[in-house]
mmCIF file as gemmi writes it, N, C-alpha and C atoms, coordinates in Angstrom:
data_model
loop_
_atom_site.group_PDB
_atom_site.id
_atom_site.type_symbol
_atom_site.label_atom_id
_atom_site.label_alt_id
_atom_site.label_comp_id
_atom_site.label_asym_id
_atom_site.label_entity_id
_atom_site.label_seq_id
_atom_site.pdbx_PDB_ins_code
_atom_site.Cartn_x
_atom_site.Cartn_y
_atom_site.Cartn_z
_atom_site.occupancy
_atom_site.B_iso_or_equiv
_atom_site.pdbx_formal_charge
_atom_site.auth_seq_id
_atom_site.auth_asym_id
_atom_site.pdbx_PDB_model_num
ATOM 1 N N . MET Axp A 1 ? -71.747 -20.626 -138.757 1 0 ? 1 A 1
ATOM 2 C CA . MET Axp A 1 ? -72.687 -19.685 -138.642 1 0 ? 1 A 1
ATOM 3 C C . MET Axp A 1 ? -72.189 -18.801 -137.548 1 0 ? 1 A 1
ATOM 4 N N . ALA Axp A 2 ? -72.217 -17.406 -137.971 1 0 ? 2 A 1
ATOM 5 C CA . ALA Axp A 2 ? -71.498 -16.512 -136.791 1 0 ? 2 A 1
ATOM 6 C C . ALA Axp A 2 ? -72.847 -16.187 -135.778 1 0 ? 2 A 1
ATOM 7 N N . THR Axp A 3 ? -72.178 -16.084 -134.645 1 0 ? 3 A 1
ATOM 8 C CA . THR Axp A 3 ? -73.112 -15.714 -133.465 1 0 ? 3 A 1
ATOM 9 C C . THR Axp A 3 ? -73.079 -14.22 -133.107 1 0 ? 3 A 1
ATOM 10 N N . LEU Axp A 4 ? -74.24 -13.689 -132.702 1 0 ? 4 A 1
ATOM 11 C CA . LEU Axp A 4 ? -74.14 -12.225 -132.391 1 0 ? 4 A 1
ATOM 12 C C . LEU Axp A 4 ? -73.626 -12.097 -131.093 1 0 ? 4 A 1
ATOM 13 N N . ASP Axp A 5 ? -72.947 -10.915 -130.71 1 0 ? 5 A 1
ATOM 14 C CA . ASP Axp A 5 ? -72.379 -10.604 -129.501 1 0 ? 5 A 1
ATOM 15 C C . ASP Axp A 5 ? -73.332 -9.79 -128.683 1 0 ? 5 A 1
ATOM 16 N N . TRP Axp A 6 ? -74.326 -10.488 -128.022 1 0 ? 6 A 1
ATOM 17 C CA . TRP Axp A 6 ? -75.419 -9.728 -127.396 1 0 ? 6 A 1
ATOM 18 C C . TRP Axp A 6 ? -74.945 -8.819 -126.226 1 0 ? 6 A 1
ATOM 19 N N . SER Axp A 7 ? -73.634 -9.191 -125.732 1 0 ? 7 A 1
ATOM 20 C CA . SER Axp A 7 ? -73.162 -8.109 -124.829 1 0 ? 7 A 1
ATOM 21 C C . SER Axp A 7 ? -73.072 -6.732 -125.271 1 0 ? 7 A 1
ATOM 22 N N . GLN Axp A 8 ? -73.094 -6.625 -126.696 1 0 ? 8 A 1
ATOM 23 C CA . GLN Axp A 8 ? -72.832 -5.204 -127.205 1 0 ? 8 A 1
ATOM 24 C C . GLN Axp A 8 ? -74.343 -4.6 -127.355 1 0 ? 8 A 1
ATOM 25 N N . CYS Axp A 9 ? -75.287 -5.289 -127.067 1 0 ? 9 A 1
ATOM 26 C CA . CYS Axp A 9 ? -76.791 -4.747 -127.133 1 0 ? 9 A 1
ATOM 27 C C . CYS Axp A 9 ? -77.204 -4.18 -125.861 1 0 ? 9 A 1
ATOM 28 N N . PRO Axp A 10 ? -77.475 -2.77 -125.722 1 0 ? 10 A 1
ATOM 29 C CA . PRO Axp A 10 ? -77.715 -2.402 -124.315 1 0 ? 10 A 1
ATOM 30 C C . PRO Axp A 10 ? -79.148 -2.768 -123.889 1 0 ? 10 A 1
ATOM 31 N N . ASP Axp A 11 ? -79.886 -3.242 -124.774 1 0 ? 11 A 1
ATOM 32 C CA . ASP Axp A 11 ? -81.183 -3.76 -124.328 1 0 ? 11 A 1
ATOM 33 C C . ASP Axp A 11 ? -81.455 -4.989 -123.598 1 0 ? 11 A 1
ATOM 34 N N . VAL Axp A 12 ? -80.407 -5.852 -123.607 1 0 ? 12 A 1
ATOM 35 C CA . VAL Axp A 12 ? -80.393 -7.095 -123.174 1 0 ? 12 A 1
ATOM 36 C C . VAL Axp A 12 ? -79.38 -7.288 -121.941 1 0 ? 12 A 1
ATOM 37 N N . GLU Axp A 13 ? -79.647 -8.475 -121.294 1 0 ? 13 A 1
ATOM 38 C CA . GLU Axp A 13 ? -78.776 -8.916 -120.168 1 0 ? 13 A 1
ATOM 39 C C . GLU Axp A 13 ? -78.872 -10.388 -119.896 1 0 ? 13 A 1
ATOM 40 N N . SER Axp A 14 ? -77.6 -10.71 -119.446 1 0 ? 14 A 1
ATOM 41 C CA . SER Axp A 14 ? -77.613 -12.186 -119.035 1 0 ? 14 A 1
ATOM 42 C C . SER Axp A 14 ? -77.073 -12.127 -117.455 1 0 ? 14 A 1
ATOM 43 N N . VAL Axp A 15 ? -78.009 -12.696 -116.707 1 0 ? 15 A 1
ATOM 44 C CA . VAL Axp A 15 ? -77.67 -12.742 -115.293 1 0 ? 15 A 1
ATOM 45 C C . VAL Axp A 15 ? -77.708 -14.111 -114.824 1 0 ? 15 A 1
ATOM 46 N N . PRO Axp A 16 ? -76.455 -14.631 -114.294 1 0 ? 16 A 1
ATOM 47 C CA . PRO Axp A 16 ? -76.401 -16.047 -113.799 1 0 ? 16 A 1
ATOM 48 C C . PRO Axp A 16 ? -77.398 -16.264 -112.831 1 0 ? 16 A 1
ATOM 49 N N . GLY Axp A 17 ? -78.159 -17.434 -112.949 1 0 ? 17 A 1
ATOM 50 C CA . GLY Axp A 17 ? -79.186 -17.9 -112.132 1 0 ? 17 A 1
ATOM 51 C C . GLY Axp A 17 ? -80.538 -17.433 -112.554 1 0 ? 17 A 1
ATOM 52 N N . ARG Axp A 18 ? -80.713 -16.476 -113.604 1 0 ? 18 A 1
ATOM 53 C CA . ARG Axp A 18 ? -81.937 -16.131 -113.985 1 0 ? 18 A 1
ATOM 54 C C . ARG Axp A 18 ? -82.043 -16.464 -115.367 1 0 ? 18 A 1
ATOM 55 N N . VAL Axp A 19 ? -83.196 -17.333 -115.54 1 0 ? 19 A 1
ATOM 56 C CA . VAL Axp A 19 ? -83.523 -17.893 -116.921 1 0 ? 19 A 1
ATOM 57 C C . VAL Axp A 19 ? -82.194 -18.81 -117.418 1 0 ? 19 A 1
ATOM 58 N N . SER Axp A 20 ? -81.636 -19.252 -116.465 1 0 ? 20 A 1
ATOM 59 C CA . SER Axp A 20 ? -80.388 -20.206 -116.75 1 0 ? 20 A 1
ATOM 60 C C . SER Axp A 20 ? -79.224 -19.406 -117.425 1 0 ? 20 A 1
ATOM 61 N N . GLY Axp A 21 ? -79.127 -18.185 -117.224 1 0 ? 21 A 1
ATOM 62 C CA . GLY Axp A 21 ? -78.178 -17.165 -117.79 1 0 ? 21 A 1
ATOM 63 C C . GLY Axp A 21 ? -78.493 -16.86 -119.193 1 0 ? 21 A 1
ATOM 64 N N . ALA Axp A 22 ? -79.444 -17.092 -119.72 1 0 ? 22 A 1
ATOM 65 C CA . ALA Axp A 22 ? -79.93 -16.75 -121.158 1 0 ? 22 A 1
ATOM 66 C C . ALA Axp A 22 ? -79.896 -15.213 -121.252 1 0 ? 22 A 1
ATOM 67 N N . TRP Axp A 23 ? -79.679 -14.922 -122.423 1 0 ? 23 A 1
ATOM 68 C CA . TRP Axp A 23 ? -79.853 -13.363 -122.695 1 0 ? 23 A 1
ATOM 69 C C . TRP Axp A 23 ? -81.353 -13.109 -122.682 1 0 ? 23 A 1
ATOM 70 N N . VAL Axp A 24 ? -81.686 -12.065 -121.899 1 0 ? 24 A 1
ATOM 71 C CA . VAL Axp A 24 ? -83.104 -11.775 -121.868 1 0 ? 24 A 1
ATOM 72 C C . VAL Axp A 24 ? -83.257 -10.219 -122.069 1 0 ? 24 A 1
ATOM 73 N N . LEU Axp A 25 ? -84.505 -9.764 -122.383 1 0 ? 25 A 1
ATOM 74 C CA . LEU Axp A 25 ? -84.656 -8.203 -122.436 1 0 ? 25 A 1
ATOM 75 C C . LEU Axp A 25 ? -84.264 -7.722 -120.965 1 0 ? 25 A 1
ATOM 76 N N . LYS Axp A 26 ? -83.729 -6.698 -120.983 1 0 ? 26 A 1
ATOM 77 C CA . LYS Axp A 26 ? -83.145 -6.096 -119.667 1 0 ? 26 A 1
ATOM 78 C C . LYS Axp A 26 ? -84.309 -5.809 -118.808 1 0 ? 26 A 1
ATOM 79 N N . GLY Axp A 27 ? -84.281 -6.232 -117.711 1 0 ? 27 A 1
ATOM 80 C CA . GLY Axp A 27 ? -85.256 -6.052 -116.563 1 0 ? 27 A 1
ATOM 81 C C . GLY Axp A 27 ? -86.606 -6.932 -116.556 1 0 ? 27 A 1
ATOM 82 N N . THR Axp A 28 ? -86.424 -8.004 -117.615 1 0 ? 28 A 1
ATOM 83 C CA . THR Axp A 28 ? -87.381 -8.996 -117.755 1 0 ? 28 A 1
ATOM 84 C C . THR Axp A 28 ? -87.059 -10.418 -117.651 1 0 ? 28 A 1
ATOM 85 N N . ARG Axp A 29 ? -87.732 -11.412 -117.751 1 0 ? 29 A 1
ATOM 86 C CA . ARG Axp A 29 ? -87.415 -12.791 -117.871 1 0 ? 29 A 1
ATOM 87 C C . ARG Axp A 29 ? -87.614 -13.223 -119.268 1 0 ? 29 A 1
ATOM 88 N N . MET Axp A 30 ? -87.934 -12.452 -120.169 1 0 ? 30 A 1
ATOM 89 C CA . MET Axp A 30 ? -88.105 -12.637 -121.748 1 0 ? 30 A 1
ATOM 90 C C . MET Axp A 30 ? -86.772 -13.036 -122.434 1 0 ? 30 A 1
ATOM 91 N N . PRO Axp A 31 ? -86.546 -14.476 -122.761 1 0 ? 31 A 1
ATOM 92 C CA . PRO Axp A 31 ? -85.423 -14.643 -123.474 1 0 ? 31 A 1
ATOM 93 C C . PRO Axp A 31 ? -85.452 -14.174 -124.813 1 0 ? 31 A 1
ATOM 94 N N . VAL Axp A 32 ? -84.361 -13.403 -125.287 1 0 ? 32 A 1
ATOM 95 C CA . VAL Axp A 32 ? -84.21 -13.043 -126.768 1 0 ? 32 A 1
ATOM 96 C C . VAL Axp A 32 ? -84.499 -14.015 -127.718 1 0 ? 32 A 1
ATOM 97 N N . ALA Axp A 33 ? -84.129 -15.26 -127.486 1 0 ? 33 A 1
ATOM 98 C CA . ALA Axp A 33 ? -84.265 -16.417 -128.367 1 0 ? 33 A 1
ATOM 99 C C . ALA Axp A 33 ? -85.894 -16.549 -128.591 1 0 ? 33 A 1
ATOM 100 N N . ALA Axp A 34 ? -86.762 -16.193 -127.554 1 0 ? 34 A 1
ATOM 101 C CA . ALA Axp A 34 ? -88.097 -16.47 -127.742 1 0 ? 34 A 1
ATOM 102 C C . ALA Axp A 34 ? -88.736 -15.463 -128.798 1 0 ? 34 A 1
ATOM 103 N N . ILE Axp A 35 ? -88.101 -14.227 -128.811 1 0 ? 35 A 1
ATOM 104 C CA . ILE Axp A 35 ? -88.647 -13.36 -129.843 1 0 ? 35 A 1
ATOM 105 C C . ILE Axp A 35 ? -88.356 -13.804 -131.11 1 0 ? 35 A 1
ATOM 106 N N . PHE Axp A 36 ? -87.102 -14.184 -131.338 1 0 ? 36 A 1
ATOM 107 C CA . PHE Axp A 36 ? -86.881 -14.754 -132.749 1 0 ? 36 A 1
ATOM 108 C C . PHE Axp A 36 ? -87.516 -16.033 -132.978 1 0 ? 36 A 1
ATOM 109 N N . ASP Axp A 37 ? -87.683 -16.853 -132.083 1 0 ? 37 A 1
ATOM 110 C CA . ASP Axp A 37 ? -88.352 -18.12 -132.28 1 0 ? 37 A 1
ATOM 111 C C . ASP Axp A 37 ? -89.926 -17.939 -132.696 1 0 ? 37 A 1
ATOM 112 N N . ASN Axp A 38 ? -90.526 -16.973 -132.057 1 0 ? 38 A 1
ATOM 113 C CA . ASN Axp A 38 ? -91.914 -16.406 -132.441 1 0 ? 38 A 1
ATOM 114 C C . ASN Axp A 38 ? -91.866 -15.993 -133.822 1 0 ? 38 A 1
ATOM 115 N N . LEU Axp A 39 ? -91.004 -15.001 -134.106 1 0 ? 39 A 1
ATOM 116 C CA . LEU Axp A 39 ? -91.007 -14.276 -135.487 1 0 ? 39 A 1
ATOM 117 C C . LEU Axp A 39 ? -90.648 -15.44 -136.465 1 0 ? 39 A 1
ATOM 118 N N . ALA Axp A 40 ? -89.836 -16.383 -136.241 1 0 ? 40 A 1
ATOM 119 C CA . ALA Axp A 40 ? -89.632 -17.486 -137.252 1 0 ? 40 A 1
ATOM 120 C C . ALA Axp A 40 ? -90.96 -18.302 -137.438 1 0 ? 40 A 1
ATOM 121 N N . ALA Axp A 41 ? -91.636 -18.422 -136.391 1 0 ? 41 A 1
ATOM 122 C CA . ALA Axp A 41 ? -93.052 -19.239 -136.577 1 0 ? 41 A 1
ATOM 123 C C . ALA Axp A 41 ? -94.049 -18.488 -137.167 1 0 ? 41 A 1
ATOM 124 N N . GLY Axp A 42 ? -93.746 -17.225 -137.561 1 0 ? 42 A 1
ATOM 125 C CA . GLY Axp A 42 ? -94.715 -16.356 -138.276 1 0 ? 42 A 1
ATOM 126 C C . GLY Axp A 42 ? -95.433 -15.318 -137.401 1 0 ? 42 A 1
ATOM 127 N N . ALA Axp A 43 ? -95.044 -15.096 -136.29 1 0 ? 43 A 1
ATOM 128 C CA . ALA Axp A 43 ? -95.509 -14.13 -135.412 1 0 ? 43 A 1
ATOM 129 C C . ALA Axp A 43 ? -95.043 -12.753 -135.848 1 0 ? 43 A 1
ATOM 130 N N . ASN Axp A 44 ? -95.75 -11.523 -135.451 1 0 ? 44 A 1
ATOM 131 C CA . ASN Axp A 44 ? -95.208 -10.274 -135.787 1 0 ? 44 A 1
ATOM 132 C C . ASN Axp A 44 ? -95.011 -9.695 -134.386 1 0 ? 44 A 1
ATOM 133 N N . ILE Axp A 45 ? -94.514 -8.485 -134.387 1 0 ? 45 A 1
ATOM 134 C CA . ILE Axp A 45 ? -94.318 -7.75 -133.104 1 0 ? 45 A 1
ATOM 135 C C . ILE Axp A 45 ? -95.652 -7.564 -132.412 1 0 ? 45 A 1
ATOM 136 N N . ASP Axp A 46 ? -96.586 -7.271 -133.041 1 0 ? 46 A 1
ATOM 137 C CA . ASP Axp A 46 ? -97.85 -6.992 -132.433 1 0 ? 46 A 1
ATOM 138 C C . ASP Axp A 46 ? -98.274 -8.262 -131.7 1 0 ? 46 A 1
ATOM 139 N N . ASP Axp A 47 ? -98.151 -9.384 -132.3 1 0 ? 47 A 1
ATOM 140 C CA . ASP Axp A 47 ? -98.5 -10.762 -131.596 1 0 ? 47 A 1
ATOM 141 C C . ASP Axp A 47 ? -97.646 -10.843 -130.415 1 0 ? 47 A 1
ATOM 142 N N . ILE Axp A 48 ? -96.449 -10.697 -130.5 1 0 ? 48 A 1
ATOM 143 C CA . ILE Axp A 48 ? -95.557 -10.93 -129.279 1 0 ? 48 A 1
ATOM 144 C C . ILE Axp A 48 ? -95.901 -9.915 -128.142 1 0 ? 48 A 1
ATOM 145 N N . MET Axp A 49 ? -96.205 -8.757 -128.37 1 0 ? 49 A 1
ATOM 146 C CA . MET Axp A 49 ? -96.638 -7.691 -127.384 1 0 ? 49 A 1
ATOM 147 C C . MET Axp A 49 ? -97.869 -8.167 -126.805 1 0 ? 49 A 1
ATOM 148 N N . GLU Axp A 50 ? -98.798 -8.997 -127.531 1 0 ? 50 A 1
ATOM 149 C CA . GLU Axp A 50 ? -100.073 -9.135 -126.884 1 0 ? 50 A 1
ATOM 150 C C . GLU Axp A 50 ? -99.902 -10.638 -126.061 1 0 ? 50 A 1
ATOM 151 N N . TRP Axp A 51 ? -99.003 -11.497 -126.534 1 0 ? 51 A 1
ATOM 152 C CA . TRP Axp A 51 ? -98.702 -12.766 -125.834 1 0 ? 51 A 1
ATOM 153 C C . TRP Axp A 51 ? -97.969 -12.721 -124.591 1 0 ? 51 A 1
ATOM 154 N N . PHE Axp A 52 ? -96.973 -11.69 -124.63 1 0 ? 52 A 1
ATOM 155 C CA . PHE Axp A 52 ? -96.198 -11.545 -123.51 1 0 ? 52 A 1
ATOM 156 C C . PHE Axp A 52 ? -96.301 -10.294 -122.86 1 0 ? 52 A 1
ATOM 157 N N . ASP Axp A 53 ? -97.102 -10.249 -121.763 1 0 ? 53 A 1
ATOM 158 C CA . ASP Axp A 53 ? -97.397 -9.042 -121.039 1 0 ? 53 A 1
ATOM 159 C C . ASP Axp A 53 ? -96.217 -8.336 -120.477 1 0 ? 53 A 1
ATOM 160 N N . GLY Axp A 54 ? -96.158 -7.094 -120.465 1 0 ? 54 A 1
ATOM 161 C CA . GLY Axp A 54 ? -95.299 -6.323 -119.844 1 0 ? 54 A 1
ATOM 162 C C . GLY Axp A 54 ? -93.973 -5.839 -120.639 1 0 ? 54 A 1
ATOM 163 N N . LEU Axp A 55 ? -93.996 -6.379 -121.889 1 0 ? 55 A 1
ATOM 164 C CA . LEU Axp A 55 ? -92.834 -5.869 -122.581 1 0 ? 55 A 1
ATOM 165 C C . LEU Axp A 55 ? -92.941 -4.631 -123.189 1 0 ? 55 A 1
ATOM 166 N N . ASP Axp A 56 ? -91.624 -4.05 -123.456 1 0 ? 56 A 1
ATOM 167 C CA . ASP Axp A 56 ? -91.673 -2.694 -123.894 1 0 ? 56 A 1
ATOM 168 C C . ASP Axp A 56 ? -91.334 -2.927 -125.361 1 0 ? 56 A 1
ATOM 169 N N . ARG Axp A 57 ? -92.321 -2.385 -126.206 1 0 ? 57 A 1
ATOM 170 C CA . ARG Axp A 57 ? -92.089 -2.531 -127.587 1 0 ? 57 A 1
ATOM 171 C C . ARG Axp A 57 ? -91.002 -1.886 -128.19 1 0 ? 57 A 1
ATOM 172 N N . GLU Axp A 58 ? -90.477 -0.598 -127.722 1 0 ? 58 A 1
ATOM 173 C CA . GLU Axp A 58 ? -89.235 -0.18 -128.095 1 0 ? 58 A 1
ATOM 174 C C . GLU Axp A 58 ? -88.045 -1.119 -127.911 1 0 ? 58 A 1
ATOM 175 N N . GLN Axp A 59 ? -88.052 -1.694 -126.775 1 0 ? 59 A 1
ATOM 176 C CA . GLN Axp A 59 ? -86.941 -2.741 -126.423 1 0 ? 59 A 1
ATOM 177 C C . GLN Axp A 59 ? -87.02 -3.829 -127.351 1 0 ? 59 A 1
ATOM 178 N N . VAL Axp A 60 ? -88.063 -4.477 -127.564 1 0 ? 60 A 1
ATOM 179 C CA . VAL Axp A 60 ? -88.094 -5.639 -128.659 1 0 ? 60 A 1
ATOM 180 C C . VAL Axp A 60 ? -87.668 -5.049 -130.157 1 0 ? 60 A 1
ATOM 181 N N . GLU Axp A 61 ? -88.081 -3.992 -130.413 1 0 ? 61 A 1
ATOM 182 C CA . GLU Axp A 61 ? -87.711 -3.436 -131.795 1 0 ? 61 A 1
ATOM 183 C C . GLU Axp A 61 ? -86.185 -3.294 -131.785 1 0 ? 61 A 1
ATOM 184 N N . ALA Axp A 62 ? -85.693 -2.709 -130.64 1 0 ? 62 A 1
ATOM 185 C CA . ALA Axp A 62 ? -84.263 -2.453 -130.581 1 0 ? 62 A 1
ATOM 186 C C . ALA Axp A 62 ? -83.337 -3.67 -130.676 1 0 ? 62 A 1
ATOM 187 N N . VAL Axp A 63 ? -84.019 -4.778 -130.013 1 0 ? 63 A 1
ATOM 188 C CA . VAL Axp A 63 ? -83.047 -6.032 -130.135 1 0 ? 63 A 1
ATOM 189 C C . VAL Axp A 63 ? -83.267 -6.644 -131.581 1 0 ? 63 A 1
ATOM 190 N N . ILE Axp A 64 ? -84.439 -6.526 -132.253 1 0 ? 64 A 1
ATOM 191 C CA . ILE Axp A 64 ? -84.306 -6.915 -133.632 1 0 ? 64 A 1
ATOM 192 C C . ILE Axp A 64 ? -83.584 -6.13 -134.547 1 0 ? 64 A 1
ATOM 193 N N . GLU Axp A 65 ? -83.466 -4.8 -134.278 1 0 ? 65 A 1
ATOM 194 C CA . GLU Axp A 65 ? -82.648 -3.911 -135.028 1 0 ? 65 A 1
ATOM 195 C C . GLU Axp A 65 ? -81.205 -4.162 -134.744 1 0 ? 65 A 1
ATOM 196 N N . PHE Axp A 66 ? -80.868 -4.555 -133.563 1 0 ? 66 A 1
ATOM 197 C CA . PHE Axp A 66 ? -79.422 -5.042 -133.184 1 0 ? 66 A 1
ATOM 198 C C . PHE Axp A 66 ? -79.079 -6.054 -134.102 1 0 ? 66 A 1
ATOM 199 N N . ALA Axp A 67 ? -79.936 -7.11 -134.156 1 0 ? 67 A 1
ATOM 200 C CA . ALA Axp A 67 ? -79.62 -8.298 -135.067 1 0 ? 67 A 1
ATOM 201 C C . ALA Axp A 67 ? -79.578 -7.901 -136.526 1 0 ? 67 A 1
ATOM 202 N N . VAL Axp A 68 ? -80.344 -7.14 -136.985 1 0 ? 68 A 1
ATOM 203 C CA . VAL Axp A 68 ? -80.333 -6.685 -138.296 1 0 ? 68 A 1
ATOM 204 C C . VAL Axp A 68 ? -78.932 -6.027 -138.702 1 0 ? 68 A 1
ATOM 205 N N . ARG Axp A 69 ? -78.622 -4.969 -137.734 1 0 ? 69 A 1
ATOM 206 C CA . ARG Axp A 69 ? -77.456 -4.248 -138.039 1 0 ? 69 A 1
ATOM 207 C C . ARG Axp A 69 ? -76.218 -5.131 -137.845 1 0 ? 69 A 1
ATOM 208 N N . SER Axp A 70 ? -76.295 -6.255 -137 1 0 ? 70 A 1
ATOM 209 C CA . SER Axp A 70 ? -75.156 -7.1 -137.097 1 0 ? 70 A 1
ATOM 210 C C . SER Axp A 70 ? -74.976 -7.892 -138.208 1 0 ? 70 A 1
ATOM 211 N N . LEU Axp A 71 ? -75.98 -8.179 -139.061 1 0 ? 71 A 1
ATOM 212 C CA . LEU Axp A 71 ? -75.864 -8.846 -140.427 1 0 ? 71 A 1
ATOM 213 C C . LEU Axp A 71 ? -75.086 -8.095 -141.419 1 0 ? 71 A 1
ATOM 214 N N . ASP Axp A 72 ? -75.132 -6.661 -141.134 1 0 ? 72 A 1
ATOM 215 C CA . ASP Axp A 72 ? -74.291 -5.758 -142.087 1 0 ? 72 A 1
ATOM 216 C C . ASP Axp A 72 ? -72.944 -5.799 -141.901 1 0 ? 72 A 1
ATOM 217 N N . LYS Axp A 73 ? -72.518 -6.428 -140.731 1 0 ? 73 A 1
ATOM 218 C CA . LYS Axp A 73 ? -71.148 -6.42 -140.591 1 0 ? 73 A 1
ATOM 219 C C . LYS Axp A 73 ? -70.351 -7.436 -141.31 1 0 ? 73 A 1
ATOM 220 N N . ALA Axp A 74 ? -69.21 -7.283 -141.72 1 0 ? 74 A 1
ATOM 221 C CA . ALA Axp A 74 ? -68.297 -8.388 -142.354 1 0 ? 74 A 1
ATOM 222 C C . ALA Axp A 74 ? -68.145 -9.588 -141.369 1 0 ? 74 A 1
ATOM 223 N N . PRO Axp A 75 ? -68.234 -10.875 -141.85 1 0 ? 75 A 1
ATOM 224 C CA . PRO Axp A 75 ? -68.004 -11.903 -140.947 1 0 ? 75 A 1
ATOM 225 C C . PRO Axp A 75 ? -66.537 -11.936 -140.591 1 0 ? 75 A 1
ATOM 226 N N . ALA Axp A 76 ? -66.295 -12.398 -139.369 1 0 ? 76 A 1
ATOM 227 C CA . ALA Axp A 76 ? -64.9 -12.618 -138.888 1 0 ? 76 A 1
ATOM 228 C C . ALA Axp A 76 ? -64.711 -14.125 -139.109 1 0 ? 76 A 1
ATOM 229 N N . TYR Axp A 77 ? -63.639 -14.445 -139.97 1 0 ? 77 A 1
ATOM 230 C CA . TYR Axp A 77 ? -63.402 -15.93 -140.295 1 0 ? 77 A 1
ATOM 231 C C . TYR Axp A 77 ? -62.231 -16.291 -139.511 1 0 ? 77 A 1
ATOM 232 N N . ALA Axp A 78 ? -62.282 -17.72 -138.937 1 0 ? 78 A 1
ATOM 233 C CA . ALA Axp A 78 ? -61.173 -17.95 -138.11 1 0 ? 78 A 1
ATOM 234 C C . ALA Axp A 78 ? -59.909 -18.579 -139.177 1 0 ? 78 A 1
ATOM 235 N N . PRO Axp A 79 ? -58.746 -18.413 -138.874 1 0 ? 79 A 1
ATOM 236 C CA . PRO Axp A 79 ? -57.661 -18.807 -139.878 1 0 ? 79 A 1
ATOM 237 C C . PRO Axp A 79 ? -57.683 -20.304 -140.105 1 0 ? 79 A 1
């Protein structure tokens, strides 16, 4: 399975020593993985915004859109 290159998403950051270096929404401690875990469990963006105070809706939507756009790219296969 291909992994996303989160370093190409301007709405996230990985800071050594913060949330164990996980990719988080920029300026927060909200792991990107938590967004997708909640969506996979049946939550919607409104739920996430309610459960995690202080998030920027546009930032959450941009991260989801980045993942969706990444699916449109042809996969890179190792030789």
